[in-house]
Biopython code that builds the backbone (N, CA, C, O; Angstrom):
import numpy as np
from Bio.PDB.StructureBuilder import StructureBuilder

atoms = [
    (1, "TRP", "N", (39.650, 113.046, 58.631)),
    (1, "TRP", "CA", (40.185, 111.525, 59.983)),
    (1, "TRP", "C", (41.061, 110.736, 59.197)),
    (1, "TRP", "O", (41.895, 110.093, 59.834)),
    (2, "TYR", "N", (41.074, 110.574, 57.242)),
    (2, "TYR", "CA", (41.335, 108.957, 57.257)),
    (2, "TYR", "C", (43.857, 109.260, 58.050)),
    (2, "TYR", "O", (44.806, 108.824, 58.701)),
    (3, "GLN", "N", (43.196, 110.514, 56.987)),
    (3, "GLN", "CA", (45.158, 110.783, 56.246)),
    (3, "GLN", "C", (46.289, 110.762, 57.634)),
    (3, "GLN", "O", (47.455, 110.433, 57.853)),
    (4, "ARG", "N", (44.687, 111.547, 58.645)),
    (4, "ARG", "CA", (45.032, 112.200, 60.170)),
    (4, "ARG", "C", (45.996, 110.609, 60.999)),
    (4, "ARG", "O", (47.017, 110.642, 61.686)),
    (5, "ARG", "N", (45.012, 109.167, 60.495)),
    (5, "ARG", "CA", (45.612, 108.033, 61.085)),
    (5, "ARG", "C", (46.054, 107.920, 60.562)),
    (5, "ARG", "O", (47.069, 108.569, 60.816)),
    (6, "VAL", "N", (46.211, 107.144, 59.195)),
    (6, "VAL", "CA", (47.219, 106.913, 58.040)),
    (6, "VAL", "C", (48.498, 108.035, 58.662)),
    (6, "VAL", "O", (49.406, 107.295, 59.042)),
    (7, "ARG", "N", (48.731, 108.885, 58.801)),
    (7, "ARG", "CA", (50.473, 109.812, 59.075)),
    (7, "ARG", "C", (50.714, 109.281, 60.630)),
    (7, "ARG", "O", (51.760, 108.921, 61.171)),
    (8, "ALA", "N", (49.021, 109.384, 61.281)),
    (8, "ALA", "CA", (49.646, 108.514, 63.364)),
    (8, "ALA", "C", (50.438, 106.873, 62.439)),
    (8, "ALA", "O", (51.607, 106.486, 62.432)),
    (9, "MET", "N", (49.641, 106.491, 62.014)),
    (9, "MET", "CA", (50.070, 105.007, 61.741)),
    (9, "MET", "C", (51.881, 105.068, 61.140)),
    (9, "MET", "O", (52.841, 104.421, 61.559)),
    (10, "ARG", "N", (51.827, 105.969, 60.179)),
    (10, "ARG", "CA", (53.576, 106.041, 60.225)),
    (10, "ARG", "C", (54.901, 106.758, 61.007)),
    (10, "ARG", "O", (56.119, 106.788, 60.831)),
    (11, "SER", "N", (53.956, 107.300, 61.951)),
    (11, "SER", "CA", (54.638, 108.006, 61.959)),
    (11, "SER", "C", (55.197, 107.019, 63.552)),
    (11, "SER", "O", (56.279, 107.320, 64.056)),
    (12, "PHE", "N", (54.258, 105.800, 64.231)),
    (12, "PHE", "CA", (53.963, 105.029, 65.113)),
    (12, "PHE", "C", (54.780, 103.720, 64.466)),
    (12, "PHE", "O", (55.299, 103.103, 65.396)),
    (13, "ASN", "N", (55.016, 103.199, 63.393)),
    (13, "ASN", "CA", (55.198, 102.510, 62.509)),
    (13, "ASN", "C", (57.293, 102.878, 62.125)),
    (13, "ASN", "O", (58.024, 101.895, 62.002)),
    (14, "SER", "N", (57.961, 104.475, 61.989)),
    (14, "SER", "CA", (58.554, 104.176, 62.068)),
    (14, "SER", "C", (59.502, 104.825, 63.277)),
    (14, "SER", "O", (60.585, 105.268, 62.896)),
    (15, "SER", "N", (59.236, 104.909, 64.511)),
    (15, "SER", "CA", (59.185, 105.298, 65.988)),
    (15, "SER", "C", (59.809, 103.828, 66.947)),
    (15, "SER", "O", (60.537, 103.728, 67.934)),
    (16, "ILE", "N", (58.781, 102.397, 65.683)),
    (16, "ILE", "CA", (58.790, 101.137, 65.969)),
    (16, "ILE", "C", (60.622, 100.986, 65.536)),
    (16, "ILE", "O", (61.618, 100.950, 66.258)),
    (17, "THR", "N", (60.515, 100.949, 64.610)),
    (17, "THR", "CA", (61.797, 100.643, 63.132)),
    (17, "THR", "C", (63.124, 101.335, 64.322)),
    (17, "THR", "O", (64.135, 100.811, 64.789)),
    (18, "THR", "N", (62.433, 102.911, 64.512)),
    (18, "THR", "CA", (63.549, 103.811, 65.419)),
    (18, "THR", "C", (64.434, 103.017, 66.382)),
    (18, "THR", "O", (65.650, 102.827, 66.375)),
    (19, "THR", "N", (63.331, 102.550, 67.333)),
    (19, "THR", "CA", (63.286, 101.891, 68.012)),
    (19, "THR", "C", (64.224, 99.977, 68.265)),
    (19, "THR", "O", (65.081, 99.344, 68.882)),
    (20, "SER", "N", (63.205, 99.933, 67.255)),
    (20, "SER", "CA", (63.770, 98.339, 66.767)),
    (20, "SER", "C", (65.405, 97.949, 66.462)),
    (20, "SER", "O", (65.905, 96.836, 66.622)),
    (21, "LEU", "N", (65.976, 98.967, 66.059)),
    (21, "LEU", "CA", (67.025, 99.496, 65.322)),
    (21, "LEU", "C", (68.375, 99.703, 66.652)),
    (21, "LEU", "O", (69.478, 99.165, 66.750)),
    (22, "GLN", "N", (67.523, 100.928, 67.705)),
    (22, "GLN", "CA", (68.505, 101.073, 68.673)),
    (22, "GLN", "C", (68.460, 99.630, 69.226)),
    (22, "GLN", "O", (69.422, 98.873, 69.351)),
    (23, "ARG", "N", (67.208, 99.396, 69.524)),
    (23, "ARG", "CA", (67.729, 97.823, 70.377)),
    (23, "ARG", "C", (68.131, 97.232, 69.649)),
    (23, "ARG", "O", (68.221, 98.191, 68.883)),
    (24, "LYS", "N", (68.558, 96.350, 69.014)),
    (24, "LYS", "CA", (69.591, 95.499, 68.025)),
    (24, "LYS", "C", (70.920, 96.386, 68.117)),
    (24, "LYS", "O", (71.707, 95.482, 68.398)),
    (25, "LYS", "N", (71.705, 97.553, 68.069)),
    (25, "LYS", "CA", (73.024, 97.971, 68.578)),
    (25, "LYS", "C", (73.145, 97.971, 69.544)),
    (25, "LYS", "O", (74.257, 97.650, 69.962)),
    (26, "LEU", "N", (72.141, 98.310, 70.453)),
    (26, "LEU", "CA", (72.508, 98.263, 72.208)),
    (26, "LEU", "C", (72.345, 96.757, 72.702)),
    (26, "LEU", "O", (73.009, 96.462, 73.695)),
    (27, "GLU", "N", (71.816, 96.103, 72.328)),
    (27, "GLU", "CA", (72.230, 94.373, 71.857)),
    (27, "GLU", "C", (73.363, 94.147, 72.119)),
    (27, "GLU", "O", (73.811, 93.867, 73.231)),
    (28, "GLY", "N", (74.436, 94.333, 70.257)),
    (28, "GLY", "CA", (75.806, 94.042, 69.638)),
    (28, "GLY", "C", (76.374, 95.205, 70.830)),
    (28, "GLY", "O", (77.434, 94.906, 71.379)),
    (29, "GLU", "N", (75.817, 96.298, 71.174)),
    (29, "GLU", "CA", (77.262, 96.870, 72.678)),
    (29, "GLU", "C", (77.669, 95.853, 73.969)),
    (29, "GLU", "O", (78.724, 95.692, 74.582)),
    (30, "ILE", "N", (76.104, 95.144, 74.107)),
    (30, "ILE", "CA", (75.651, 94.701, 75.654)),
    (30, "ILE", "C", (77.004, 93.400, 75.268)),
    (30, "ILE", "O", (77.971, 93.412, 76.029)),
    (31, "GLU", "N", (76.997, 92.510, 74.284)),
    (31, "GLU", "CA", (77.694, 91.109, 73.571)),
    (31, "GLU", "C", (79.464, 91.940, 73.504)),
    (31, "GLU", "O", (80.639, 91.836, 73.856)),
    (32, "LEU", "N", (78.712, 92.558, 72.945)),
    (32, "LEU", "CA", (80.784, 93.217, 72.900)),
    (32, "LEU", "C", (81.366, 92.956, 74.553)),
    (32, "LEU", "O", (82.190, 92.212, 75.084)),
    (33, "LEU", "N", (80.331, 94.128, 75.039)),
    (33, "LEU", "CA", (81.187, 94.612, 76.313)),
    (33, "LEU", "C", (80.910, 92.995, 77.013)),
    (33, "LEU", "O", (81.360, 93.167, 78.146)),
    (34, "THR", "N", (80.486, 91.733, 76.963)),
    (34, "THR", "CA", (80.626, 90.805, 77.980)),
    (34, "THR", "C", (81.466, 89.968, 77.402)),
    (34, "THR", "O", (81.525, 88.840, 77.892)),
    (35, "THR", "N", (82.205, 90.241, 76.392)),
    (35, "THR", "CA", (82.381, 89.616, 75.864)),
    (35, "THR", "C", (83.894, 90.164, 76.254)),
    (35, "THR", "O", (84.670, 89.242, 76.507)),
    (36, "ARG", "N", (84.340, 91.220, 76.330)),
    (36, "ARG", "CA", (85.649, 92.315, 76.766)),
    (36, "ARG", "C", (85.855, 92.102, 78.457)),
    (36, "ARG", "O", (86.918, 92.289, 79.048)),
    (37, "LEU", "N", (84.706, 91.709, 79.014)),
    (37, "LEU", "CA", (84.468, 91.920, 80.481)),
    (37, "LEU", "C", (85.142, 89.980, 80.632)),
    (37, "LEU", "O", (86.149, 89.641, 81.254)),
    (38, "ASP", "N", (84.334, 89.187, 79.967)),
    (38, "ASP", "CA", (84.605, 87.621, 79.786)),
    (38, "ASP", "C", (86.138, 87.487, 80.273)),
    (38, "ASP", "O", (86.632, 86.987, 81.283)),
    (39, "SER", "N", (86.703, 88.149, 79.125)),
    (39, "SER", "CA", (88.741, 88.272, 78.391)),
    (39, "SER", "C", (88.719, 88.967, 79.504)),
    (39, "SER", "O", (89.460, 89.764, 78.928)),
    (40, "ALA", "N", (88.579, 89.452, 80.583)),
    (40, "ALA", "CA", (89.220, 90.100, 81.692)),
    (40, "ALA", "C", (89.462, 90.002, 82.823)),
    (40, "ALA", "O", (90.309, 90.490, 83.571)),
    (41, "ASN", "N", (88.005, 88.779, 83.007)),
    (41, "ASN", "CA", (88.070, 87.887, 84.132)),
    (41, "ASN", "C", (89.230, 87.024, 84.371)),
    (41, "ASN", "O", (89.966, 86.844, 85.341)),
    (42, "ALA", "N", (89.126, 86.289, 82.549)),
    (42, "ALA", "CA", (89.746, 85.061, 82.398)),
    (42, "ALA", "C", (90.829, 85.924, 83.165)),
    (42, "ALA", "O", (90.989, 85.943, 84.386)),
    (43, "LYS", "N", (91.653, 86.743, 82.070)),
    (43, "LYS", "CA", (93.341, 87.769, 82.858)),
    (43, "LYS", "C", (93.209, 87.679, 84.149)),
    (43, "LYS", "O", (94.154, 87.169, 84.752)),
    (44, "LEU", "N", (92.142, 88.094, 84.852)),
    (44, "LEU", "CA", (92.769, 88.607, 86.766)),
    (44, "LEU", "C", (92.665, 87.050, 86.945)),
    (44, "LEU", "O", (93.739, 86.555, 87.285)),
    (45, "ASP", "N", (91.472, 86.021, 86.778)),
    (45, "ASP", "CA", (91.702, 84.923, 87.492)),
    (45, "ASP", "C", (93.324, 84.238, 86.733)),
    (45, "ASP", "O", (94.037, 83.584, 87.495)),
    (46, "LYS", "N", (93.640, 84.373, 85.751)),
    (46, "LYS", "CA", (95.236, 84.249, 85.784)),
    (46, "LYS", "C", (96.253, 84.663, 86.506)),
    (46, "LYS", "O", (97.262, 84.110, 86.943)),
    (47, "ILE", "N", (95.793, 85.803, 86.566)),
    (47, "ILE", "CA", (96.842, 86.581, 87.461)),
    (47, "ILE", "C", (96.852, 85.992, 89.066)),
    (47, "ILE", "O", (97.922, 85.505, 89.433)),
    (48, "ASN", "N", (95.905, 86.007, 89.882)),
    (48, "ASN", "CA", (95.239, 85.906, 90.617)),
    (48, "ASN", "C", (95.488, 84.140, 91.164)),
    (48, "ASN", "O", (95.393, 83.728, 92.321)),
    (49, "ARG", "N", (95.871, 83.219, 89.742)),
    (49, "ARG", "CA", (96.640, 82.046, 89.859)),
    (49, "ARG", "C", (98.383, 81.570, 90.237)),
    (49, "ARG", "O", (98.928, 80.583, 90.732)),
    (50, "ALA", "N", (98.939, 83.233, 89.543)),
    (50, "ALA", "CA", (100.495, 83.448, 89.839)),
    (50, "ALA", "C", (100.500, 84.549, 91.154)),
    (50, "ALA", "O", (101.535, 85.213, 91.091)),
    (51, "ALA", "N", (99.703, 84.917, 92.258)),
    (51, "ALA", "CA", (99.635, 85.393, 92.728)),
    (51, "ALA", "C", (99.750, 84.626, 93.949)),
    (51, "ALA", "O", (100.659, 84.768, 94.767)),
    (52, "GLN", "N", (98.427, 83.497, 94.070)),
    (52, "GLN", "CA", (98.498, 82.501, 95.039)),
    (52, "GLN", "C", (99.351, 81.875, 95.269)),
    (52, "GLN", "O", (99.681, 81.610, 96.425)),
    (53, "LYS", "N", (100.246, 81.258, 93.740)),
    (53, "LYS", "CA", (101.194, 80.768, 93.932)),
    (53, "LYS", "C", (102.754, 81.741, 94.612)),
    (53, "LYS", "O", (103.589, 81.693, 95.515)),
    (54, "ASN", "N", (102.436, 82.381, 93.678)),
    (54, "ASN", "CA", (104.022, 83.238, 94.363)),
    (54, "ASN", "C", (103.702, 83.436, 96.126)),
    (54, "ASN", "O", (104.600, 83.110, 96.902)),
    (55, "LEU", "N", (102.623, 83.883, 96.572)),
    (55, "LEU", "CA", (102.162, 83.650, 98.081)),
    (55, "LEU", "C", (102.201, 82.343, 98.805)),
    (55, "LEU", "O", (102.583, 82.285, 99.973)),
    (56, "LYS", "N", (101.836, 81.355, 98.173)),
    (56, "LYS", "CA", (102.024, 80.297, 98.639)),
    (56, "LYS", "C", (104.640, 79.626, 98.380)),
    (56, "LYS", "O", (105.147, 78.611, 98.858)),
    (57, "GLU", "N", (105.159, 80.405, 97.785)),
    (57, "GLU", "CA", (106.646, 79.733, 97.902)),
    (57, "GLU", "C", (106.520, 81.039, 98.776)),
    (57, "GLU", "O", (106.499, 80.864, 99.994)),
    (58, "LEU", "N", (106.445, 82.175, 98.353)),
    (58, "LEU", "CA", (107.144, 83.402, 99.595)),
    (58, "LEU", "C", (107.357, 82.951, 101.038)),
    (58, "LEU", "O", (108.298, 83.084, 101.820)),
    (59, "THR", "N", (105.694, 82.147, 101.149)),
    (59, "THR", "CA", (105.036, 82.064, 102.619)),
    (59, "THR", "C", (106.175, 80.665, 102.847)),
    (59, "THR", "O", (106.586, 80.426, 103.983)),
    (60, "LEU", "N", (106.612, 79.805, 101.655)),
    (60, "LEU", "CA", (107.496, 78.667, 101.874)),
    (60, "LEU", "C", (109.010, 79.172, 102.201)),
    (60, "LEU", "O", (109.809, 78.241, 102.104)),
    (61, "GLN", "N", (109.306, 79.793, 102.381)),
    (61, "GLN", "CA", (110.778, 80.856, 102.020)),
    (61, "GLN", "C", (110.866, 81.293, 103.313)),
    (61, "GLN", "O", (111.886, 81.235, 103.999)),
    (62, "VAL", "N", (109.152, 82.002, 103.859)),
    (62, "VAL", "CA", (109.540, 82.991, 104.909)),
    (62, "VAL", "C", (109.639, 81.718, 106.014)),
    (62, "VAL", "O", (110.374, 81.878, 106.988)),
    (63, "HIS", "N", (108.939, 80.529, 105.868)),
    (63, "HIS", "CA", (108.905, 80.000, 107.777)),
    (63, "HIS", "C", (110.144, 78.833, 107.058)),
    (63, "HIS", "O", (111.128, 78.820, 107.798)),
    (64, "GLU", "N", (110.359, 77.689, 105.585)),
    (64, "GLU", "CA", (111.865, 78.435, 106.297)),
    (64, "GLU", "C", (113.068, 79.060, 106.576)),
    (64, "GLU", "O", (113.752, 78.791, 107.563)),
    (65, "GLY", "N", (113.436, 80.147, 105.474)),
    (65, "GLY", "CA", (114.157, 81.186, 106.764)),
    (65, "GLY", "C", (113.699, 81.273, 108.297)),
    (65, "GLY", "O", (114.609, 81.327, 109.124)),
    (66, "GLN", "N", (112.680, 81.287, 108.650)),
    (66, "GLN", "CA", (112.261, 81.819, 110.209)),
    (66, "GLN", "C", (113.374, 79.846, 111.013)),
    (66, "GLN", "O", (114.349, 79.657, 111.740)),
    (67, "GLN", "N", (112.629, 79.164, 110.446)),
    (67, "GLN", "CA", (113.741, 77.638, 111.105)),
    (67, "GLN", "C", (115.530, 77.609, 110.863)),
    (67, "GLN", "O", (116.442, 77.062, 111.483)),
    (68, "ALA", "N", (115.480, 78.477, 109.664)),
    (68, "ALA", "CA", (117.072, 78.479, 109.814)),
    (68, "ALA", "C", (117.259, 79.646, 110.692)),
    (68, "ALA", "O", (118.312, 79.830, 111.302)),
    (69, "LYS", "N", (116.299, 80.392, 110.757)),
    (69, "LYS", "CA", (116.608, 81.803, 112.313)),
    (69, "LYS", "C", (116.544, 81.368, 113.655)),
    (69, "LYS", "O", (116.990, 82.001, 114.612)),
    (70, "THR", "N", (115.768, 79.868, 113.720)),
    (70, "THR", "CA", (116.151, 79.394, 115.139)),
    (70, "THR", "C", (117.145, 78.434, 115.075)),
    (70, "THR", "O", (117.739, 78.155, 116.116)),
    (71, "GLU", "N", (117.401, 77.940, 114.155)),
    (71, "GLU", "CA", (118.815, 76.603, 114.681)),
    (71, "GLU", "C", (119.632, 77.570, 114.418)),
    (71, "GLU", "O", (120.534, 77.296, 115.210)),
    (72, "LYS", "N", (119.962, 78.493, 113.884)),
    (72, "LYS", "CA", (121.270, 79.526, 114.049)),
    (72, "LYS", "C", (121.160, 80.209, 115.562)),
    (72, "LYS", "O", (122.320, 80.472, 115.879)),
    (73, "GLU", "N", (120.536, 80.484, 116.302)),
    (73, "GLU", "CA", (119.506, 81.318, 117.572)),
    (73, "GLU", "C", (120.250, 79.794, 118.405)),
    (73, "GLU", "O", (121.461, 79.928, 118.587)),
    (74, "GLN", "N", (119.607, 78.311, 118.941)),
    (74, "GLN", "CA", (119.976, 77.488, 118.822)),
    (74, "GLN", "C", (121.303, 77.066, 118.840)),
    (74, "GLN", "O", (121.810, 76.403, 119.745)),
    (75, "THR", "N", (121.926, 77.503, 117.710)),
    (75, "THR", "CA", (123.396, 76.875, 117.669)),
    (75, "THR", "C", (124.531, 77.511, 118.715)),
    (75, "THR", "O", (125.313, 76.930, 119.467)),
    (76, "VAL", "N", (124.256, 79.316, 118.404)),
    (76, "VAL", "CA", (124.672, 80.259, 119.957)),
    (76, "VAL", "C", (124.417, 80.121, 120.013)),
    (76, "VAL", "O", (124.024, 79.518, 119.014)),
    (77, "LEU", "N", (123.416, 79.971, 121.336)),
    (77, "LEU", "CA", (122.948, 79.377, 122.534)),
    (77, "LEU", "C", (123.872, 78.492, 122.864)),
    (77, "LEU", "O", (124.568, 78.817, 123.827)),
    (78, "LYS", "N", (124.152, 77.223, 122.243)),
    (78, "LYS", "CA", (124.599, 76.406, 123.038)),
    (78, "LYS", "C", (125.790, 76.438, 122.842)),
    (78, "LYS", "O", (126.253, 75.313, 123.032)),
    (79, "LEU", "N", (127.174, 77.748, 122.315)),
    (79, "LEU", "CA", (128.052, 77.716, 121.413)),
    (79, "LEU", "C", (128.323, 78.620, 122.766)),
    (79, "LEU", "O", (129.318, 78.676, 123.489)),
    (80, "HIS", "N", (127.245, 79.205, 122.821)),
    (80, "HIS", "CA", (127.085, 80.413, 124.711)),
    (80, "HIS", "C", (127.311, 79.587, 125.855)),
    (80, "HIS", "O", (128.093, 79.708, 126.797)),
    (81, "GLN", "N", (126.619, 78.884, 125.625)),
    (81, "GLN", "CA", (126.836, 77.941, 127.190)),
    (81, "GLN", "C", (127.668, 77.393, 127.571)),
    (81, "GLN", "O", (127.950, 77.310, 128.766)),
    (82, "GLU", "N", (128.584, 76.614, 126.186)),
    (82, "GLU", "CA", (129.931, 75.795, 125.723)),
    (82, "GLU", "C", (130.927, 76.753, 126.659)),
    (82, "GLU", "O", (131.612, 76.610, 127.672)),
    (83, "LEU", "N", (130.554, 77.959, 125.587)),
    (83, "LEU", "CA", (132.312, 78.978, 126.457)),
    (83, "LEU", "C", (131.805, 79.259, 127.379)),
    (83, "LEU", "O", (132.522, 78.705, 128.212)),
    (84, "GLN", "N", (130.746, 79.932, 128.121)),
    (84, "GLN", "CA", (130.160, 79.718, 129.261)),
    (84, "GLN", "C", (131.175, 78.685, 130.657)),
    (84, "GLN", "O", (131.948, 78.979, 131.569)),
    (85, "ARG", "N", (130.646, 77.569, 130.162)),
    (85, "ARG", "CA", (131.136, 76.592, 131.109)),
    (85, "ARG", "C", (132.319, 76.818, 131.107)),
    (85, "ARG", "O", (132.741, 77.323, 132.147)),
    (86, "VAL", "N", (133.319, 76.562, 130.004)),
    (86, "VAL", "CA", (134.974, 76.647, 129.624)),
    (86, "VAL", "C", (135.382, 78.044, 130.269)),
    (86, "VAL", "O", (136.555, 78.092, 130.641)),
    (87, "ASN", "N", (134.669, 79.112, 130.451)),
    (87, "ASN", "CA", (134.833, 79.914, 131.379)),
    (87, "ASN", "C", (134.778, 79.739, 132.429)),
    (87, "ASN", "O", (135.557, 80.418, 133.097)),
    (88, "ASP", "N", (133.773, 78.664, 133.264)),
    (88, "ASP", "CA", (134.402, 77.989, 134.314)),
    (88, "ASP", "C", (135.302, 77.823, 135.174)),
    (88, "ASP", "O", (135.833, 78.146, 136.237)),
    (89, "LEU", "N", (135.237, 76.899, 133.873)),
    (89, "LEU", "CA", (136.715, 75.522, 134.059)),
    (89, "LEU", "C", (137.298, 76.585, 134.782)),
    (89, "LEU", "O", (137.097, 76.968, 135.934)),
    (90, "LEU", "N", (138.233, 77.084, 133.693)),
    (90, "LEU", "CA", (139.202, 78.544, 133.616)),
    (90, "LEU", "C", (139.039, 78.438, 134.517)),
    (90, "LEU", "O", (139.382, 77.420, 135.117)),
    (91, "GLU", "N", (138.353, 79.561, 135.152)),
    (91, "GLU", "CA", (138.257, 80.445, 136.791)),
    (91, "GLU", "C", (138.497, 79.606, 136.996)),
    (91, "GLU", "O", (139.696, 79.463, 136.759)),
    (92, "GLN", "N", (138.000, 78.636, 137.415)),
    (92, "GLN", "CA", (138.038, 77.134, 139.066)),
    (92, "GLN", "C", (139.640, 77.372, 138.944)),
    (92, "GLN", "O", (140.315, 78.111, 139.660)),
    (93, "GLN", "N", (140.159, 76.430, 137.678)),
    (93, "GLN", "CA", (141.456, 75.936, 137.749)),
    (93, "GLN", "C", (142.217, 77.311, 137.970)),
    (93, "GLN", "O", (143.104, 77.218, 138.819)),
    (94, "THR", "N", (142.058, 78.677, 137.347)),
    (94, "THR", "CA", (143.107, 79.974, 137.904)),
    (94, "THR", "C", (142.911, 79.832, 139.240)),
    (94, "THR", "O", (143.952, 79.722, 139.888)),
    (95, "GLU", "N", (141.509, 79.788, 140.080)),
    (95, "GLU", "CA", (141.844, 80.057, 141.445)),
    (95, "GLU", "C", (142.471, 78.827, 142.046)),
    (95, "GLU", "O", (143.067, 79.081, 143.092)),
    (96, "GLN", "N", (142.508, 77.312, 141.602)),
    (96, "GLN", "CA", (143.285, 76.246, 142.312)),
    (96, "GLN", "C", (144.637, 77.056, 142.210)),
    (96, "GLN", "O", (145.238, 77.601, 143.136)),
    (97, "ILE", "N", (145.081, 76.996, 140.465)),
    (97, "ILE", "CA", (146.427, 77.087, 141.025)),
    (97, "ILE", "C", (146.616, 78.588, 141.562)),
    (97, "ILE", "O", (147.627, 78.441, 142.250)),
    (98, "ASN", "N", (146.247, 79.999, 141.674)),
    (98, "ASN", "CA", (146.842, 80.528, 142.847)),
    (98, "ASN", "C", (146.448, 80.318, 144.381)),
    (98, "ASN", "O", (146.419, 81.219, 145.219)),
    (99, "LYS", "N", (146.171, 79.072, 144.589)),
    (99, "LYS", "CA", (145.977, 78.540, 145.429)),
    (99, "LYS", "C", (147.448, 78.444, 146.197)),
    (99, "LYS", "O", (147.953, 78.762, 147.273)),
    (100, "TYR", "N", (147.768, 77.869, 145.076)),
    (100, "TYR", "CA", (149.002, 76.714, 145.311)),
    (100, "TYR", "C", (150.296, 77.701, 145.624)),
    (100, "TYR", "O", (151.403, 77.214, 145.852)),
]
sb = StructureBuilder()
sb.init_structure("model")
sb.init_model(0)
sb.init_chain("A")
sb.init_seg("    ")
for serial, (resi, resn, name, xyz) in enumerate(atoms, 1):
    if name == "N":
        sb.init_residue(resn, " ", resi, " ")
    sb.init_atom(name, np.array(xyz, "f"), 0.0, 1.0, " ", f" {name:<3s}", serial, name[0])
structure = sb.get_structure()
């Protein structure tokens, strides 16, 4: 009876030691993975900040481009109106010349 009890205790102690070693190994792996995850998150944050900056710059460029386009369209419209006015005057003068 005593020897069975001693064997059972040794077996139990051995499994505790094995479990403890496995636990320490897993804790080490978790720490390593946590470090890698933190590093990856830092890199992603850096990339995200750069992307945000680029987006702001591109948005500003698009806005400036739209303003320039609008200004050009307004200039073209004014020139077209002026050309129409000049054509109307020429047409009036041509009619007056034709009357004489």
